[in-house]
N, C-alpha and C positions, 0 to 999 in steps of 0.2 A: 531200480537197484539201490540197496541201502548204503549208507555211508561206510559201514564196516566192509561190505563187499567191495566197494570202490577202493578203499584203503588197502585191502588185501591184494587186489588186482594190480595196483600200482606200487606195491611194496619195493620192487627192485629199482624203481626210478627215484625213490625218496632219498634224501640226504639228511644227515644229522644237523640240526640247528643248534648252535652254541649261543646261549644267551649270556650277555655280559651286563654287569651293573657296576655303578661307581660306588666304591667303598673306601672311605677314609682318603679320598683324593686320588685314587687310581682305579683302573678298571680290572675286574676279576670275573672269570666265568662262574655262573651260578652253580654249575655242577660240582665245583670244588669246595662249596660251603659245607661246614659241619651241620649237624642236626639242628642246633639252635639257630644258626644264621639262616638256614633254609626255611625254618618256620617263620622267622622274622620277615624274610623276603616275601613269603606268601601272604602275609598280613598287610603288606604295604598297599596304599591306595594310589592307583595310577590316575593321572589327570592329563588333560590336553590343554596346553596353554593357548589362549585366544590370540589371534593375530592382531596386532595394533598397527596394521598397514595403513589404515585410513583415518 
């Protein structure tokens, strides 16, 4: 079964995911960004901080 078929089959069970990002000291949903800010958000580089536990 392809990924598209699986997604279509489970469409009723899916929920909308709202992504928030920190902008100018507070959190805002990405979906409320204007065109320019949306493009800027897509260009950001994500990273994973290494744990300094040991």
